[in-house]
N, C-alpha and C positions, 0 to 999 in steps of 0.2 A: 458539550463537555459533560463529564460525569460529576454530578452534584454530591458533595459530601453529606454524611448523615451521622446520626448517633450510633452507639454500639461500637465496641472496641475503640473507644476514644474518638469516634468519628473518623477513623482511618479507613474504614471500608466504604466503598462506593455503594450507592443505592441505585435503583432504577429497574432491576429485574422484576418482571411481573410474576405474581404468585398464583395466577389463575390458570395454570396449565403449562404444558411444555412449550418452551420458546420456539418461535419459528426459526428456521435456518437463515442466518443473516447473510445477505448478499455481499458481494465484494464492495467494500466501502468506496473505492474509486468509481465503480460503475454506478452505484447508487448516488454518489455525489454529483456525477455528471447528469444523471436524470433529474436531480433537484435543480441544477443550473438551467437545464432545458425547460423545466416547468416555470422557473423564475422568469426566463426570457419570454415564454408564452404569455405570462401574466402582464409583462410590460407591453407586449404587442396589443393585448386586449385593452390596456389603458391608453393606447394611442401614442406611445413614445415613437419618435422617429427612429429609423433603422440605424442611422449614424450614432445616435445617443445610446442605443441598445448595444451596438458592437463595441463602442468605446468602454462602456461600463462593464461589459462582460469580460473584456480583455484585462481591465484593471483588477476585477474580482479574481480571475484565474491566476494572475500574478501574485496577488495577496495570498491565496491559498497555497500556491507553490512555495512561497517563502515560509509560510507557517509549517508546511510539511506534514499536515495531518488533516483529517476531515473537519469540516466547519463545526460540526457538533462536538468535537473534542477540543476545540481551541479555547484556551484560558486567557485570563487577563495578562498573565506572564508571556504567553505566546504573542499577544498583540504588541506588548512592549518590545519583544524580541524582533518582530517584523519591522517595526518602526525604527528601531536602532539599526537594523541592517540597511534600511533605506537611507538613514542619515549618513552611515558610513560610505554609501555609494555616492553621496553628494546630491541626493534627490531633494528638491526644494520643498519648503513647508507646504506650499499650495498643492503640489503633487502628492505629498504624504497624506494630506487631508482627503484627497480624492480616493486614495487606497482605503482609508478608514470608512469613508462614506459608502463606498461600494460594498464593503463587507457588512456594514450596518444594515443597508437595504436588503441584502441577501439573508442575513440572519433574522431580520424581522419577518421575511417571507417564510423561513423555516419554522419560526414560532407559530405563525398563523396557519400554515398548511401542512407541515410535516412533523410536528412535535410528537404526536401520538405514534406515528409510524416509526420514527427514529427510536422511541423508547421501546417499542415492541421488538424491533429488529436488532438493536445494538445495546439495549439496556441502559440508555443514557437519557437523562432529563436535561432539556436545554436550559442553560442559564447564560444570559447575555454577558460576554467577556468585556464589553465596552462600558467602562464606568466613568465616573466624574474625574477620576485621577488621570487615566491615560487619555481620555478625550480632551480634557481641559489642557493638559500639558502639551499634547502633540497637535491639537487641531484648532481649538477656539481662538488662540492668540495670534493666528497667522494673519499677515497682511501681504498680499501679493506685491504691493509697491515697495516693500522692504528689500526685495531682491532686485538689484538693478539689471537691466538687459545688458548683453555684451556690447562693448564699445565698438565704434567703427574700426579702430585699429585691430581689435581682437577678431572681428569678423573677417576683415581683409586678410589677416594672417592665416585664418582657417581656409579661406578660398585659395590663397596662394599655395597652401599644402595640397588642396584637391587638384589644382592645376598641375602641380608637380607629379601627382600620381598618374596623370594621363600618359606620362612618358615611361613609367615603370610598372604599371599595373599588369598583372598576368592576364586578366580579362579586361579589355579596353572598354567595351560597351557599358558594363555596369559602372565603371569609374566615371565615364562621361555622363551617365545618367545621374549619378550622385552629385556631380558638379552642377549640372543644370537644375536638378531638383532643389537643392538647398539654396542655390542662388534665387530660384523662383520664390521659395518661402520667404526669403529676406526682402527682395525687391518688390514683390507684389503683396506681402503681408498676409499670405494665405495660411489657413490652418492646415495641418498635415493631412487630415482626412479630405479636405477640399482639394488639395494638390493630387492626392491619390486618385480621386474621382475624375480628374480632368481627362478628356479624350482629345485626340488630335484635332477633331472638328471644332473644339472649343478655343483654338488659337486663331485669332482674327488679326492678321498683320495689317490689313487695310482699313481697320476701323479706328477713326480718330487719328490724331497726329503721331501717336506712338504705337498704335496697335493695342488690342485689348484681349484679355482672357475672359471667357464666359464661364463664370463659376456657377454652373447649373445647380449644384448640390450644396449651396451655401447653408451654413448652420442656421436653423430657425430658433425661435424662442420658446422654451418650455414645451418641447416636443411638438411644435406646431407644423413640422415638416420643412422641407428644403426652402431656402429663401435665396433665389438666384440673384446675381449681381454681375456687373461688368467692371473689371479691374484693368487700368492702363498698365502697359509694359514699360515702366520707367527705367532709367539708368541703363539703357541699351539692352534691356532684357529681351526685346524683340530680336536683336542680332544674335544673342546667345541661343534663343530657341530656334531661329533659322538654322544655325549651325548644328544644333542637336538633332533636329528633324532630318537634316540632309546627311549628316555623317554618322550619328550614333544610333538613332532609333531603328534604322533599317538593318543593323547588325545583330539584333536579337533574333533568336532562333525562330520565334513565331511572330508573324505579323498580326496586327489587331488594332483596335481603336484606342487602346489605353496610351496616354502620353508618356507617363513615367511608369513603365511596366517592370515587373520582375523578370527574371531570366527566361521564364516560360511564356512571356507576353501577357500575363494576367495582371490584375490589380494588386498593388502593394498594400498590405494591411497597415493601419496606423501604427501598431506596435512595431512592425518591421522598420518603418521609417524612423521612429524614435530610437530603436536599438541600433540601427545603422549609423545614425548620427553619433550616438555614444561610442560605438566601436571606432569610428573614424577619428574622433577626438582622442581616444585612447591611443590609437595608432600614431596620431600626430605627436603625442607626448605632452599634451596640454595638462597643466596642473588641474587637480580636481576643482579648485575654486574658480577656475577660468572656463570650465566646461558649461555648455548651455543646451537647452532642449529645443525642439522645433517651435514650441510656443514662445520661447525667449527670442527667437529670430523674428517672430511676428511683432513682439513688443519693441524690438530694436528697430524694425521698420517704421513703426509709429513714431518713436523718439527721433530717429534720424530725419524724417520728413518734417517733423515739427521744428526741429532746430534749424532746418533749412528755410523755414518761413512758410511752409504749406499750411493752409487754413485748417483748423481743427475739424471743422465740419467735413472738409474734403477727405481728411484722414479717416473720419468716421465712416463715410460712404465707401472708401477703399477697403477698410477692414470688415465692413458688413455688420457694424454694431447697430443695435436698435436705438441706443441712447448715447448722446455725446459724453455723458458722464462716465460711461464705460471706457470710452476712448481716452478720457483724461487720466484714468487710472493706469492706462498703458504707457502714457508718456512720462518719462523720467529723465529730464535734461541732465547734461553733464554738470560737474561742479563749477565750471567756468562759463555756464550758459549766459548769465547776466552780463559778465564782462565782455563776452564775445558779441552779444547783442548791442552793448554800448559802443564798442569799437566800430561795428558796422554802421550804426546810426550816425556817429561822428563822421565817419568816412563819407557816407552818402551826403551829409550836410555840407561838408567841405567841397565835395565834387560839384554840388549844385551851385555853391557860391562862386566857384571858379568858372563855371559855365556862364553865370550871369555877368561876371566881369569881362569875359571874352566877348 
């Protein structure tokens, strides 16, 4: 951004160099993309995984698009405006924090590597627009557990809507893919990028009592690289994927290895999956407060299995968490969880007594 200075009451911006004619400034959009490419290259050099880089770059680009101006011109008021727009869209606090963190990392890179060049080309001195006010107000007080995952009833209603679209959708194959994809996110507890990376060869119907998905590109910790795992296909997910592979996947224009492909047969981007889910819920007519993200489906999977009595360590292995404490933060039982557990315990005890009497 342009930093204010003295003279004319401080109203005039400073930053123009006085040591000769200024260089012809390039197109800000082109230069901005070059900065993003350089930022990505620096992350590769630091050893970040490709999934981490792709996700962070997508979030950064969406932040800049909402700001509507080059990163070096963004002010603290622009940051507030972007976050207010995210709030209006119903974006969760955790996701908003991700937007701010992505921009913070990029701006730090500009300060370290591009500050002089930006001042020469555009006459702007960099000043960090993230201060203790907008950071503390929008970021630091967030707790992911405060936002409950969608209930079983809400998820069932959404899947019922997707099933209905199979009869009316203008293009049937993408509608069938959406149904199978989001059911897989929910029943297998996958991250969106993990589901996008699945290939047909990763579906093993004969492995274990339910069949398993081989998540070859599972998320690692702190950029450590992919951490593969095997995830059972619970709740008849195996039957659903058999149907999808037999009826829907062959109808896409291009054949290829990708399981949940785009219409050209290629890999779906994480942002595409998130935006697709948001669009479908908007089409469904769901109120904003009842809409959920792909990651919320993952948390709903953890909560549902915990309420059904699945061991917490088993859920940890299913979701691919390094520590069971992370899994505990995902689990948020319903308001009647204690009462339901009590009723089940009493029912089991009475049934056992009846068997002993018989």
